[in-house]
All heavy atoms as an XYZ file, in Angstrom:
982
protein
N    -183.050     64.391     70.762
C    -182.440     65.675     71.127
C    -183.345     66.848     70.822
O    -183.437     67.804     71.564
C    -181.093     65.818     70.417
C    -180.399     67.179     70.702
S    -179.715     67.186     72.310
C    -178.958     68.763     72.302
N    -184.210     66.653     69.803
C    -185.116     67.694     69.377
C    -186.124     68.070     70.420
O    -186.486     69.151     70.654
N    -186.677     67.089     71.144
C    -187.614     67.265     72.206
C    -187.026     67.776     73.481
O    -187.594     68.399     74.274
C    -188.401     66.006     72.485
N    -185.685     67.527     73.608
C    -185.026     67.917     74.850
C    -184.684     69.440     74.770
O    -184.654     70.138     75.862
C    -183.720     67.163     75.015
C    -182.910     67.323     76.243
C    -183.836     66.999     77.507
C    -181.698     66.460     76.300
N    -184.376     69.963     73.604
C    -184.043     71.363     73.478
C    -185.089     72.397     73.995
O    -184.678     73.275     74.818
C    -183.749     71.700     72.001
C    -183.204     73.098     71.750
C    -181.928     73.382     72.547
C    -182.989     73.282     70.242
N    -186.357     72.228     73.757
C    -187.358     73.106     74.387
C    -187.361     73.013     75.891
O    -187.432     74.090     76.549
C    -188.698     72.629     73.807
C    -188.333     71.964     72.483
C    -187.031     71.344     72.796
N    -187.199     71.850     76.385
C    -187.164     71.748     77.870
C    -185.922     72.443     78.452
O    -186.028     73.130     79.537
C    -187.136     70.253     78.289
C    -188.410     69.431     78.062
C    -188.192     67.950     78.337
C    -189.537     70.016     78.890
N    -184.763     72.289     77.788
C    -183.594     73.046     78.281
C    -183.759     74.479     78.187
O    -183.277     75.176     79.049
C    -182.347     72.540     77.459
C    -181.899     71.133     77.630
C    -180.802     70.758     76.642
C    -181.421     70.908     79.101
N    -184.400     75.011     77.121
C    -184.643     76.430     77.034
C    -185.506     76.901     78.107
O    -185.321     77.936     78.694
C    -185.325     76.752     75.695
C    -184.273     76.694     74.491
C    -185.081     76.789     73.165
C    -183.217     77.675     74.547
N    -186.567     76.166     78.469
C    -187.482     76.502     79.558
C    -186.767     76.574     80.879
O    -186.847     77.547     81.658
C    -188.674     75.619     79.667
C    -189.495     75.804     80.893
C    -189.567     75.755     78.493
N    -185.920     75.589     81.126
C    -185.137     75.515     82.399
C    -184.168     76.663     82.448
O    -184.026     77.309     83.508
C    -184.389     74.240     82.512
N    -183.523     76.944     81.351
C    -182.553     78.113     81.339
C    -183.295     79.370     81.512
O    -182.790     80.247     82.284
C    -181.784     78.117     79.987
C    -180.750     79.180     79.877
C    -180.052     79.052     78.530
O    -180.657     78.590     77.527
N    -178.866     79.660     78.468
N    -184.398     79.604     80.865
C    -185.140     80.804     80.953
C    -185.660     81.054     82.432
O    -185.615     82.089     83.033
C    -186.305     80.851     80.053
N    -186.102     79.868     83.050
C    -186.663     80.002     84.400
C    -185.542     80.302     85.406
O    -185.744     81.031     86.367
C    -187.319     78.688     84.797
N    -184.311     79.791     85.175
C    -183.213     80.033     86.144
C    -182.673     81.434     85.919
O    -182.303     82.073     86.870
C    -182.083     79.027     85.826
S    -182.533     77.325     86.336
N    -182.632     81.870     84.607
C    -181.984     83.177     84.386
C    -183.009     84.343     84.663
O    -182.658     85.462     84.843
C    -181.659     83.287     82.942
N    -184.306     84.065     84.746
C    -185.339     85.050     84.895
C    -185.842     85.133     86.285
O    -185.769     84.212     87.058
C    -186.432     84.827     83.978
N    -186.424     86.314     86.643
C    -187.110     86.485     87.892
C    -188.630     86.091     87.635
O    -189.292     86.807     86.908
C    -187.037     87.949     88.276
C    -187.810     88.256     89.548
O    -187.994     87.298     90.399
O    -188.186     89.439     89.682
N    -188.989     84.935     88.154
C    -190.332     84.395     87.917
C    -191.197     84.513     89.106
O    -190.707     84.200     90.190
C    -190.281     82.923     87.444
C    -191.667     82.370     87.192
C    -189.386     82.795     86.220
N    -192.358     84.998     88.893
C    -193.323     85.212     90.074
C    -194.716     84.697     89.576
O    -195.097     84.879     88.471
C    -193.437     86.726     90.343
C    -194.539     87.202     91.326
C    -194.157     86.744     92.632
C    -194.597     88.684     91.252
N    -195.376     83.994     90.482
C    -196.679     83.521     90.144
C    -197.696     84.187     91.154
O    -197.470     84.223     92.355
C    -196.745     81.987     90.392
C    -198.173     81.496     90.239
C    -195.834     81.262     89.476
N    -198.766     84.746     90.503
C    -199.812     85.331     91.336
C    -201.096     84.519     91.103
O    -201.444     84.252     89.994
C    -200.113     86.805     90.873
C    -201.190     87.425     91.716
C    -198.812     87.585     90.960
N    -201.673     84.078     92.211
C    -202.763     83.149     92.144
C    -203.817     83.398     93.273
O    -203.536     84.214     94.150
C    -202.349     81.676     92.099
O    -203.450     80.854     91.764
C    -201.780     81.290     93.464
N    -204.883     82.761     93.247
C    -205.900     82.824     94.234
C    -206.831     81.644     94.058
O    -206.704     80.873     93.079
C    -206.669     84.076     94.170
N    -207.743     81.330     95.035
C    -208.678     80.239     94.854
C    -209.454     80.435     93.580
O    -209.718     81.617     93.274
C    -209.621     80.253     96.102
C    -209.084     79.620     97.284
C    -210.132     79.558     98.324
N    -209.597     79.982     99.653
C    -209.956     80.927    100.380
N    -210.986     81.656    100.068
N    -209.286     81.208    101.442
N    -209.831     79.478     92.921
C    -209.623     78.052     93.074
C    -208.501     77.517     92.228
O    -208.420     76.292     92.002
C    -211.016     77.484     92.589
C    -211.355     78.413     91.463
C    -210.833     79.749     91.936
N    -207.634     78.359     91.682
C    -206.613     77.951     90.753
C    -205.502     77.179     91.393
O    -205.002     77.549     92.449
C    -205.967     79.204     90.100
C    -206.995     80.098     89.449
N    -207.565     79.782     88.308
C    -207.572     81.281     89.817
C    -208.439     80.696     87.930
N    -208.469     81.605     88.881
N    -205.208     76.095     90.805
C    -204.049     75.260     91.269
C    -202.956     75.368     90.256
O    -203.180     75.022     89.047
C    -204.481     73.727     91.384
C    -203.333     72.899     91.849
C    -205.648     73.622     92.432
N    -201.893     75.992     90.622
C    -200.771     76.189     89.758
C    -199.577     75.259     89.998
O    -199.246     75.037     91.106
C    -200.340     77.692     89.871
C    -199.218     78.025     88.919
C    -201.477     78.577     89.665
N    -199.027     74.727     88.891
C    -197.831     73.885     88.996
C    -196.577     74.760     89.038
O    -196.277     75.425     88.039
C    -197.779     72.903     87.835
C    -198.976     71.987     87.734
C    -198.969     71.217     86.404
O    -197.941     71.138     85.777
N    -200.145     70.674     86.049
N    -195.988     74.906     90.232
C    -194.885     75.836     90.416
C    -193.554     75.082     90.683
O    -193.558     74.262     91.667
C    -195.238     76.815     91.600
C    -194.082     77.830     91.795
C    -196.555     77.450     91.439
N    -192.550     75.274     89.885
C    -191.253     74.678     90.191
C    -190.655     75.227     91.469
O    -191.000     76.354     91.869
C    -190.374     75.080     88.983
C    -191.254     75.692     87.970
C    -192.516     76.085     88.682
N    -189.727     74.503     92.103
C    -189.094     74.955     93.282
C    -188.335     76.251     93.064
O    -187.811     76.505     91.860
C    -188.131     73.839     93.763
N    -188.332     77.086     94.030
C    -187.649     78.381     93.915
C    -188.367     79.507     93.312
O    -187.837     80.627     93.206
N    -189.549     79.268     92.849
C    -190.427     80.322     92.260
C    -191.277     80.918     93.352
O    -191.947     80.243     94.139
C    -191.229     79.809     91.096
C    -192.187     80.868     90.593
C    -190.332     79.335     89.938
N    -191.292     82.253     93.435
C    -192.115     82.921     94.410
C    -193.586     82.911     93.977
O    -193.885     83.124     92.846
C    -191.720     84.402     94.532
C    -192.508     85.162     95.589
C    -192.060     86.564     95.819
N    -193.015     87.265     96.628
C    -193.210     88.583     96.605
N    -192.589     89.291     95.683
N    -194.119     89.148     97.414
N    -194.478     82.562     94.997
C    -195.880     82.544     94.715
C    -196.530     83.553     95.610
O    -196.355     83.574     96.832
C    -196.448     81.116     94.994
C    -197.933     81.085     94.810
C    -195.807     80.036     94.132
N    -197.389     84.347     94.984
C    -198.223     85.317     95.745
C    -199.637     84.772     95.682
O    -200.273     84.656     94.695
C    -198.221     86.659     95.146
C    -196.849     87.332     95.289
C    -199.247     87.536     95.851
C    -196.702     88.697     94.551
N    -200.123     84.371     96.915
C    -201.505     83.810     96.943
C    -202.372     84.985     97.495
O    -202.227     85.391     98.689
C    -201.576     82.626     97.978
C    -202.953     82.191     98.177
O    -203.926     82.650     97.623
O    -203.120     81.159     98.894
N    -203.200     85.594     96.675
C    -203.938     86.724     96.966
C    -204.996     86.447     98.103
O    -205.546     87.393     98.714
C    -204.618     87.278     95.736
C    -203.734     87.859     94.628
C    -204.511     88.317     93.447
C    -202.751     88.910     95.112
N    -205.309     85.174     98.397
C    -206.199     84.883     99.438
C    -205.569     84.622    100.763
O    -206.205     84.379    101.785
C    -206.951     83.563     99.001
C    -207.859     83.753     97.838
O    -208.350     84.868     97.615
O    -208.018     82.735     97.035
N    -204.258     84.670    100.836
C    -203.574     84.274    102.057
C    -203.912     85.173    103.285
O    -204.149     84.581    104.341
C    -202.029     84.380    101.815
N    -203.979     86.482    103.067
C    -204.318     87.402    104.245
C    -205.700     87.067    104.735
O    -205.931     87.001    105.928
C    -204.170     88.823    103.798
N    -206.641     86.786    103.838
C    -207.999     86.516    104.294
C    -208.043     85.169    105.054
O    -208.746     85.112    106.027
C    -208.938     86.356    103.044
C    -210.360     86.089    103.411
C    -211.166     85.868    102.080
O    -210.816     86.340    101.023
O    -212.306     85.289    102.234
N    -207.296     84.202    104.613
C    -207.249     82.924    105.264
C    -206.636     83.002    106.732
O    -207.109     82.486    107.706
C    -206.507     81.873    104.560
C    -207.385     81.173    103.455
C    -206.745     79.869    102.948
N    -205.381     80.009    102.570
C    -204.917     80.503    101.392
N    -205.795     80.946    100.534
N    -203.653     80.510    101.130
N    -205.592     83.827    106.873
C    -205.035     84.066    108.157
C    -205.951     84.786    109.107
O    -206.119     84.506    110.256
C    -203.648     84.867    107.954
C    -202.675     84.022    107.232
C    -203.177     85.232    109.355
C    -201.438     84.859    106.752
N    -206.631     85.879    108.571
C    -207.565     86.622    109.340
C    -208.767     85.715    109.747
O    -209.281     85.830    110.892
C    -208.043     87.768    108.586
C    -206.906     88.852    108.457
C    -207.245     89.897    107.420
O    -208.342     89.978    106.877
O    -206.248     90.762    107.182
N    -209.204     84.753    108.907
C    -210.253     83.856    109.312
C    -209.742     82.914    110.427
O    -210.535     82.667    111.287
C    -210.636     82.947    108.028
O    -211.127     83.888    107.054
C    -211.706     81.960    108.365
N    -208.453     82.495    110.350
C    -207.931     81.659    111.485
C    -208.046     82.526    112.809
O    -208.427     81.897    113.797
C    -206.453     81.441    111.271
C    -206.025     80.304    110.390
C    -204.481     80.243    110.230
O    -203.810     80.439    111.257
O    -204.094     80.003    109.126
N    -207.697     83.718    112.724
C    -207.597     84.538    113.958
C    -208.946     84.802    114.523
O    -209.117     84.897    115.748
C    -206.868     85.885    113.661
C    -205.370     85.585    113.315
C    -206.893     86.834    114.835
C    -204.651     86.799    112.728
N    -209.975     84.950    113.671
C    -211.246     85.351    114.111
C    -212.238     84.174    114.256
O    -213.399     84.322    114.570
C    -211.888     86.403    113.206
O    -211.961     85.847    111.796
C    -211.078     87.713    113.161
N    -211.779     82.968    113.988
C    -212.644     81.744    114.068
C    -213.187     81.550    115.484
O    -212.509     81.670    116.490
C    -211.939     80.517    113.681
N    -214.551     81.331    115.607
C    -215.156     80.900    116.809
C    -215.206     82.088    117.901
O    -215.168     81.721    119.064
N    -215.230     83.297    117.459
C    -215.301     84.378    118.495
C    -216.549     84.476    119.131
O    -217.631     84.226    118.534
C    -214.968     85.717    117.733
C    -213.570     85.874    117.186
C    -213.428     87.264    116.445
C    -212.490     85.876    118.306
N    -216.542     84.875    120.423
C    -217.831     85.137    121.109
C    -218.511     86.346    120.564
O    -217.909     87.237    119.933
C    -217.375     85.324    122.588
C    -215.956     85.597    122.549
C    -215.389     85.075    121.269
N    -219.834     86.398    120.869
C    -220.637     87.596    120.340
C    -220.307     88.859    121.082
O    -220.495     89.938    120.534
C    -222.092     87.211    120.369
C    -222.479     86.174    119.448
C    -223.914     85.850    119.430
C    -224.254     84.742    118.523
N    -225.685     84.440    118.352
N    -219.966     88.817    122.338
C    -219.666     90.000    123.169
C    -218.365     90.630    122.588
O    -217.288     90.023    122.598
C    -219.474     89.666    124.650
C    -220.694     88.988    125.243
C    -220.657     87.483    125.071
O    -219.682     86.914    124.556
O    -221.715     86.873    125.284
N    -218.463     91.872    122.147
C    -217.245     92.552    121.619
C    -216.081     92.570    122.497
O    -214.938     92.407    121.977
C    -217.786     94.008    121.266
C    -219.243     93.887    121.277
C    -219.674     92.728    122.196
N    -216.198     92.796    123.749
C    -215.082     92.857    124.636
C    -214.374     91.554    124.787
O    -213.131     91.470    124.735
C    -215.484     93.287    126.070
C    -216.155     94.755    126.083
C    -217.599     94.715    125.767
O    -218.285     93.640    125.802
O    -218.082     95.824    125.436
N    -215.093     90.443    124.820
C    -214.490     89.101    124.874
C    -213.847     88.724    123.554
O    -212.796     88.101    123.538
C    -215.543     88.073    125.246
C    -215.998     88.179    126.799
C    -216.908     87.105    127.280
N    -216.355     85.771    126.991
C    -217.137     84.697    126.589
N    -218.433     84.822    126.614
N    -216.562     83.598    126.411
N    -214.543     89.090    122.522
C    -214.014     88.809    121.114
C    -212.655     89.552    120.989
O    -211.690     88.963    120.534
C    -214.968     89.239    120.095
N    -212.629     90.856    121.312
C    -211.428     91.596    121.241
C    -210.258     91.020    122.039
O    -209.091     90.836    121.586
C    -211.638     93.044    121.679
C    -210.429     93.864    121.515
C    -210.709     95.347    121.973
O    -211.807     95.731    122.105
O    -209.670     96.055    122.163
N    -210.564     90.605    123.255
C    -209.619     90.003    124.143
C    -209.073     88.692    123.527
O    -207.847     88.436    123.672
C    -210.155     89.753    125.532
N    -209.900     87.895    122.980
C    -209.517     86.603    122.370
C    -208.613     86.859    121.149
O    -207.631     86.189    120.970
C    -210.771     85.801    121.975
C    -210.468     84.351    121.543
C    -209.621     83.600    122.535
C    -211.826     83.632    121.270
N    -208.955     87.817    120.347
C    -208.183     88.203    119.173
C    -206.773     88.646    119.647
O    -205.717     88.232    119.100
C    -208.766     89.297    118.248
C    -209.983     88.676    117.514
C    -207.832     89.870    117.312
C    -210.848     89.693    116.763
N    -206.730     89.495    120.638
C    -205.426     89.955    121.097
C    -204.606     88.767    121.627
O    -203.465     88.717    121.447
C    -205.621     90.982    122.309
C    -206.079     92.326    121.824
C    -206.202     93.231    123.012
N    -206.974     94.455    122.700
C    -206.430     95.477    122.042
N    -205.154     95.529    121.705
N    -207.169     96.547    121.834
N    -205.278     87.878    122.336
C    -204.557     86.656    122.817
C    -203.981     85.833    121.702
O    -202.880     85.386    121.785
C    -205.524     85.865    123.727
C    -204.913     84.542    124.234
C    -205.922     83.653    124.924
O    -207.131     83.815    124.654
N    -205.469     82.735    125.781
N    -204.803     85.632    120.673
C    -204.386     84.937    119.524
C    -203.172     85.564    118.785
O    -202.233     84.890    118.375
C    -205.541     84.631    118.526
C    -206.549     83.672    119.067
C    -207.679     83.507    118.167
N    -208.696     82.580    118.731
C    -209.867     82.329    118.223
N    -210.260     82.957    117.079
N    -210.714     81.494    118.827
N    -203.265     86.925    118.680
C    -202.196     87.660    118.002
C    -200.906     87.536    118.851
O    -199.823     87.325    118.301
C    -202.565     89.051    117.785
C    -203.624     89.305    116.737
C    -204.130     90.719    116.756
C    -203.052     88.965    115.333
N    -201.082     87.612    120.127
C    -199.874     87.554    121.031
C    -199.294     86.125    120.962
O    -198.102     85.941    120.894
C    -200.293     87.909    122.489
O    -200.788     89.237    122.478
C    -199.094     87.850    123.407
N    -200.146     85.156    121.080
C    -199.722     83.716    121.039
C    -199.047     83.394    119.753
O    -198.056     82.685    119.707
C    -200.933     82.759    121.312
C    -200.557     81.337    121.272
N    -199.750     80.737    122.279
C    -200.821     80.336    120.361
C    -199.600     79.489    122.018
N    -200.194     79.229    120.836
N    -199.507     83.945    118.648
C    -198.924     83.688    117.292
C    -197.575     84.342    117.162
O    -196.718     83.883    116.369
N    -197.278     85.399    117.951
C    -196.003     86.049    117.959
C    -195.485     86.531    116.666
O    -196.316     86.917    115.742
N    -194.231     86.522    116.575
C    -193.573     87.080    115.356
C    -193.853     86.280    114.106
O    -193.915     86.827    113.044
C    -192.054     87.156    115.602
N    -194.024     84.990    114.278
C    -194.306     84.188    113.125
C    -195.643     84.537    112.465
O    -195.748     84.659    111.236
C    -194.340     82.704    113.500
N    -196.631     84.732    113.279
C    -197.962     85.203    112.738
C    -197.931     86.599    112.099
O    -198.449     86.820    111.085
C    -199.028     85.203    113.884
C    -200.364     85.613    113.530
C    -200.989     84.768    112.352
C    -201.316     85.668    114.757
N    -197.212     87.492    112.817
C    -197.073     88.804    112.266
C    -196.344     88.754    110.881
O    -196.705     89.480    109.963
C    -196.325     89.740    113.223
C    -197.117     90.067    114.450
C    -196.383     90.798    115.516
O    -195.246     91.348    115.264
N    -196.883     90.880    116.741
N    -195.320     87.942    110.803
C    -194.608     87.729    109.526
C    -195.465     87.198    108.414
O    -195.408     87.639    107.342
C    -193.302     86.883    109.747
C    -192.486     86.759    108.482
C    -191.947     88.084    107.974
O    -191.497     88.898    108.738
N    -192.120     88.331    106.652
N    -196.258     86.212    108.804
C    -197.242     85.596    107.788
C    -198.171     86.657    107.296
O    -198.398     86.774    106.111
C    -198.011     84.444    108.462
C    -197.276     83.163    108.601
C    -198.035     82.125    109.317
N    -199.306     81.823    108.651
C    -200.411     81.430    109.254
N    -200.455     81.267    110.594
N    -201.543     81.170    108.598
N    -198.711     87.465    108.205
C    -199.643     88.542    107.757
C    -198.871     89.580    106.874
O    -199.467     90.003    105.863
C    -200.254     89.248    108.987
C    -201.473     88.563    109.608
C    -201.741     89.166    110.964
C    -202.685     88.712    108.710
N    -197.746     89.972    107.360
C    -196.972     90.982    106.575
C    -196.633     90.415    105.205
O    -196.750     91.222    104.209
C    -195.688     91.374    107.330
N    -196.222     89.165    105.026
C    -195.872     88.618    103.799
C    -197.073     88.555    102.865
O    -197.022     88.893    101.699
C    -195.270     87.284    104.027
O    -194.071     87.382    104.748
C    -194.986     86.580    102.644
N    -198.193     88.186    103.487
C    -199.455     88.063    102.719
C    -199.896     89.403    102.163
O    -200.293     89.564    100.968
C    -200.608     87.511    103.554
N    -199.837     90.404    102.998
C    -200.188     91.801    102.495
C    -199.259     92.341    101.571
O    -199.681     93.002    100.581
C    -200.465     92.695    103.756
C    -201.730     92.400    104.507
N    -202.973     92.683    103.983
C    -201.920     91.816    105.709
C    -203.874     92.315    104.865
N    -203.292     91.806    105.881
N    -197.968     92.104    101.772
C    -196.941     92.606    100.846
C    -197.095     91.980     99.492
O    -196.906     92.596     98.457
C    -195.519     92.321    101.419
C    -194.454     92.864    100.490
C    -194.508     94.379    100.387
O    -194.524     95.083    101.419
N    -194.562     94.965     99.187
N    -197.524     90.685     99.442
C    -197.767     89.968     98.172
C    -198.924     90.714     97.404
O    -198.745     90.907     96.134
N    -199.906     91.142     98.000
C    -201.017     91.869     97.363
C    -200.501     93.116     96.805
O    -200.786     93.545     95.698
C    -202.175     92.065     98.299
C    -203.227     93.000     97.693
C    -202.829     90.787     98.761
N    -199.704     93.895     97.606
C    -199.108     95.163     97.093
C    -198.230     94.884     95.917
O    -198.243     95.656     94.894
C    -198.318     95.816     98.287
C    -197.526     97.039     97.724
C    -199.356     96.284     99.427
N    -197.376     93.868     96.002
C    -196.488     93.529     94.855
C    -197.267     93.245     93.629
O    -196.914     93.700     92.488
C    -195.550     92.390     95.201
C    -194.517     92.713     96.300
O    -194.346     94.003     96.592
O    -193.865     91.813     96.896
N    -198.287     92.438     93.716
C    -199.110     92.071     92.497
C    -199.742     93.318     91.962
O    -199.761     93.548     90.699
C    -200.167     91.065     92.900
N    -200.264     94.101     92.766
C    -200.895     95.402     92.365
C    -199.938     96.330     91.685
O    -200.142     96.908     90.638
C    -201.586     96.139     93.624
C    -202.201     97.399     93.274
C    -203.435     97.517     92.661
C    -201.665     98.719     93.449
N    -203.701     98.953     92.462
C    -202.644     99.614     93.003
C    -200.489     99.197     93.962
C    -202.448    101.004     93.016
C    -200.324    100.594     94.038
C    -201.237    101.396     93.572
N    -198.727     96.490     92.321
C    -197.682     97.355     91.729
C    -197.204     96.855     90.356
O    -196.773     97.642     89.570
C    -196.573     97.594     92.681
O    -195.745     96.379     92.832
N    -197.326     95.503     90.139
C    -196.901     94.960     88.788
C    -197.957     95.127     87.801
O    -197.764     94.907     86.653
C    -196.473     93.486     88.959
C    -195.179     93.239     89.677
C    -194.977     91.746     89.981
C    -193.999     93.721     88.798
N    -199.163     95.443     88.263
C    -200.263     95.689     87.338
C    -201.022     94.418     86.991
O    -201.751     94.314     85.959
N    -200.842     93.365     87.794
C    -201.519     92.073     87.524
C    -202.982     92.276     87.584
O    -203.520     92.853     88.572
C    -201.071     91.001     88.587
C    -201.873     89.728     88.371
C    -199.607     90.685     88.384
N    -203.607     91.867     86.503
C    -205.128     92.116     86.427
C    -206.016     90.895     86.556
O    -207.219     91.029     86.904
C    -205.443     92.783     85.046
C    -204.704     94.080     84.832
C    -204.859     94.649     83.449
O    -205.552     93.993     82.573
N    -204.202     95.717     83.211
N    -205.414     89.710     86.357
C    -206.191     88.530     86.495
C    -205.297     87.437     87.084
O    -204.081     87.558     87.130
C    -206.732     88.001     85.150
C    -207.645     88.828     84.423
C    -208.175     88.225     83.132
C    -207.082     88.193     82.075
N    -207.643     87.630     80.805
N    -205.943     86.304     87.625
C    -205.188     85.213     88.105
C    -205.688     83.922     87.422
O    -206.827     83.877     87.034
C    -205.305     85.068     89.632
C    -204.581     86.262     90.347
C    -206.698     84.961     90.091
N    -204.765     82.979     87.319
C    -203.402     82.984     87.639
C    -202.591     83.831     86.662
O    -202.990     83.986     85.491
C    -203.068     81.503     87.632
C    -203.953     80.941     86.612
C    -205.228     81.680     86.771
N    -201.434     84.326     87.134
C    -200.575     85.102     86.314
C    -199.186     84.650     86.583
O    -198.753     84.463     87.704
C    -200.698     86.600     86.611
N    -198.421     84.455     85.550
C    -197.000     84.208     85.611
C    -196.243     85.464     85.064
O    -196.477     85.770     83.946
C    -196.563     82.903     84.790
C    -195.024     82.663     84.912
C    -197.325     81.724     85.373
N    -195.471     85.985     85.972
C    -194.747     87.201     85.598
C    -193.219     86.924     85.536
O    -192.707     86.307     86.453
C    -195.027     88.335     86.691
C    -194.298     89.589     86.293
C    -196.564     88.552     86.845
N    -192.573     87.372     84.504
C    -191.226     87.104     84.311
C    -190.532     88.433     84.148
O    -190.923     89.340     83.382
C    -190.928     86.249     83.045
C    -189.407     86.175     82.786
C    -191.475     84.860     83.262
N    -189.430     88.655     84.970
C    -188.674     89.877     84.931
C    -189.385     91.146     85.159
O    -189.099     92.203     84.644
C    -187.819     89.989     83.693
C    -186.726     88.889     83.538
O    -186.310     88.330     84.660
O    -186.267     88.611     82.432
N    -190.595     91.055     85.910
C    -191.438     92.203     86.247
C    -191.872     92.887     84.977
O    -192.349     93.999     85.012
C    -190.721     93.127     87.161
C    -190.374     92.519     88.457
C    -189.670     93.505     89.408
C    -189.298     92.796     90.660
N    -188.460     93.618     91.562
N    -191.792     92.160     83.828
C    -192.147     92.822     82.525
C    -193.080     92.017     81.667
O    -193.914     92.637     80.983
C    -190.794     93.127     81.834
C    -190.994     93.771     80.535
C    -189.664     94.163     79.958
N    -189.890     94.647     78.613
C    -188.947     94.839     77.683
N    -187.697     94.464     78.060
N    -189.268     95.360     76.522
N    -192.877     90.750     81.700
C    -193.724     89.893     80.828
C    -194.711     89.118     81.650
O    -194.310     88.606     82.737
C    -192.845     88.892     80.067
C    -191.712     89.579     79.244
C    -190.468     89.741     79.749
C    -192.059     90.057     77.975
C    -189.427     90.330     78.998
C    -191.024     90.686     77.167
C    -189.733     90.827     77.728
O    -188.791     91.467     76.977
N    -195.945     88.976     81.204
C    -196.919     88.220     81.959
C    -197.712     87.342     81.050
O    -198.066     87.666     79.865
C    -197.815     89.188     82.738
C    -198.632     90.086     81.798
C    -198.735     88.441     83.652
N    -198.075     86.175     81.597
C    -198.983     85.229     80.882
C    -200.125     85.025     81.866
O    -199.959     84.578     82.990
C    -198.272     83.941     80.476
C    -199.304     82.900     79.964
C    -197.218     84.093     79.506
N    -201.309     85.248     81.372
C    -202.517     85.033     82.242
C    -203.196     83.721     81.904
O    -203.204     83.325     80.796
C    -203.545     86.151     82.002
C    -203.129     87.512     82.482
C    -202.782     88.534     81.659
C    -203.010     87.781     83.883
C    -202.425     89.799     82.142
C    -202.724     88.948     84.369
C    -202.421     90.016     83.533
O    -201.956     91.223     83.961
N    -203.765     83.095     82.934
C    -204.571     81.916     82.715
C    -203.846     80.628     82.572
O    -204.458     79.529     82.561
N    -202.513     80.598     82.609
C    -201.710     79.412     82.474
C    -201.410     78.892     83.863
O    -200.849     79.567     84.643
C    -200.416     79.673     81.724
C    -199.554     78.447     81.482
C    -200.232     77.313     80.733
O    -200.476     77.468     79.566
O    -200.466     76.200     81.403
N    -201.800     77.593     84.119
C    -201.463     77.037     85.420
C    -200.215     76.282     85.435
O    -199.790     75.780     86.520
C    -202.661     76.129     85.916
O    -202.807     75.123     84.988
C    -203.968     76.939     86.060
N    -199.582     76.013     84.396
C    -198.282     75.363     84.269
C    -197.177     76.453     84.109
O    -197.074     77.018     83.008
C    -198.305     74.348     83.135
C    -196.994     73.541     83.042
O    -195.945     74.054     83.469
O    -197.071     72.411     82.690
N    -196.414     76.678     85.170
C    -195.408     77.740     85.046
C    -194.408     77.559     84.025
O    -194.040     78.477     83.336
C    -194.754     77.946     86.482
C    -193.679     79.004     86.422
C    -195.841     78.402     87.475
N    -193.961     76.291     83.876
C    -192.941     76.009     82.872
C    -193.460     76.322     81.436
O    -192.701     76.910     80.661
C    -192.490     74.545     82.954
N    -194.673     76.081     81.248
C    -195.303     76.393     79.858
C    -195.406     77.874     79.732
O    -195.125     78.378     78.641
C    -196.695     75.706     79.727
C    -197.177     75.556     78.376
C    -198.433     74.733     78.269
N    -198.755     74.042     79.431
C    -199.627     73.076     79.586
N    -200.276     72.709     78.530
N    -199.862     72.529     80.737
N    -195.756     78.605     80.745
C    -195.858     80.047     80.729
C    -194.552     80.688     80.405
O    -194.325     81.559     79.608
C    -196.455     80.661     81.938
N    -193.483     80.104     81.135
C    -192.146     80.698     80.915
C    -191.673     80.400     79.477
O    -191.001     81.203     78.844
C    -191.159     80.109     81.953
C    -189.723     80.394     81.670
C    -191.473     80.648     83.346
N    -192.017     79.182     78.977
C    -191.680     78.849     77.608
C    -192.319     79.828     76.623
O    -191.685     80.221     75.647
C    -192.047     77.430     77.308
N    -193.542     80.125     76.797
C    -194.238     81.109     75.912
C    -193.569     82.433     75.962
O    -193.322     83.064     74.864
C    -195.724     81.239     76.338
C    -196.554     80.038     75.966
C    -197.961     80.149     76.459
N    -198.642     81.324     75.907
C    -199.790     81.693     76.351
N    -200.415     81.085     77.276
N    -200.344     82.831     75.845
N    -193.138     82.880     77.125
C    -192.434     84.164     77.301
C    -191.094     84.100     76.547
O    -190.712     85.007     75.876
C    -192.311     84.586     78.721
C    -193.719     84.953     79.297
C    -191.373     85.703     78.886
C    -193.806     85.094     80.771
N    -190.333     82.946     76.736
C    -189.077     82.760     76.079
C    -189.231     82.861     74.576
O    -188.453     83.450     73.868
C    -188.402     81.459     76.569
N    -190.215     82.167     74.026
C    -190.526     82.272     72.590
C    -190.767     83.648     72.117
O    -190.271     84.108     71.093
C    -191.678     81.357     72.214
C    -191.413     79.894     72.256
C    -192.701     79.063     72.006
O    -193.785     79.515     72.193
N    -192.455     77.835     71.532
N    -191.561     84.384     72.935
C    -191.861     85.775     72.558
C    -190.545     86.602     72.548
O    -190.335     87.396     71.651
C    -192.858     86.355     73.583
C    -193.114     87.782     73.378
N    -193.842     88.353     72.384
C    -192.584     88.877     74.028
C    -193.807     89.665     72.454
N    -193.090     90.012     73.503
N    -189.761     86.426     73.535
C    -188.440     87.199     73.614
C    -187.541     86.871     72.501
O    -186.772     87.682     72.082
C    -187.839     86.913     74.992
C    -188.607     87.486     76.132
C    -188.110     87.122     77.439
N    -187.158     88.158     78.021
C    -186.778     88.090     79.225
N    -187.046     87.155     80.059
N    -185.957     89.065     79.652
N    -187.562     85.595     72.024
C    -186.662     85.192     70.921
C    -187.104     85.945     69.643
O    -186.243     86.311     68.823
C    -186.770     83.700     70.669
C    -185.982     82.897     71.717
C    -186.153     81.397     71.517
O    -186.655     80.946     70.387
O    -185.802     80.658     72.350
N    -188.369     86.108     69.440
C    -188.969     86.781     68.287
C    -188.731     88.294     68.362
O    -188.588     88.897     67.302
C    -190.418     86.416     68.057
C    -190.606     85.049     67.566
C    -192.089     84.805     67.360
N    -192.599     84.770     68.726
C    -193.804     84.184     69.059
N    -194.493     83.678     68.161
N    -194.212     84.182     70.289
N    -188.749     88.854     69.556
C    -188.553     90.279     69.708
C    -187.542     90.534     70.820
O    -187.871     90.854     71.957
C    -189.958     90.848     70.171
C    -191.004     90.688     69.140
C    -192.254     91.382     69.585
N    -193.307     91.141     68.597
C    -194.519     91.361     68.778
N    -194.922     91.945     69.931
N    -195.416     91.195     67.838
N    -186.301     90.413     70.464
C    -185.205     90.609     71.450
C    -185.138     92.056     71.979
O    -185.503     92.961     71.519
C    -183.972     90.228     70.731
C    -184.313     89.966     69.332
C    -185.771     90.061     69.112
């Protein structure tokens, strides 16, 4: 039972808290289901998709980009909007390094790639300073 209690506290803290993960290449973060992840590289990857293999002639390149944007439709526009909004959200929270695990838009742990462990550290801190 003693080893189970910390796991239960982590699960309870994760469920009760607003948990957000901010990351970018090359960090691989272990994220439980239901946790929002902001990938700071997402917009760049989408833009690379759109501009891949463009011709050198500016007019043809522009026409191809327009075609790709049109073909991608609302789904592509939503992916771009979500990627850019994530950058804005991370900036507005004051995230300074990645990976970062943010809880309740107030507590942050930098450098931890295991979200459950980061949430546990925050829960311990909150217990000591309610």
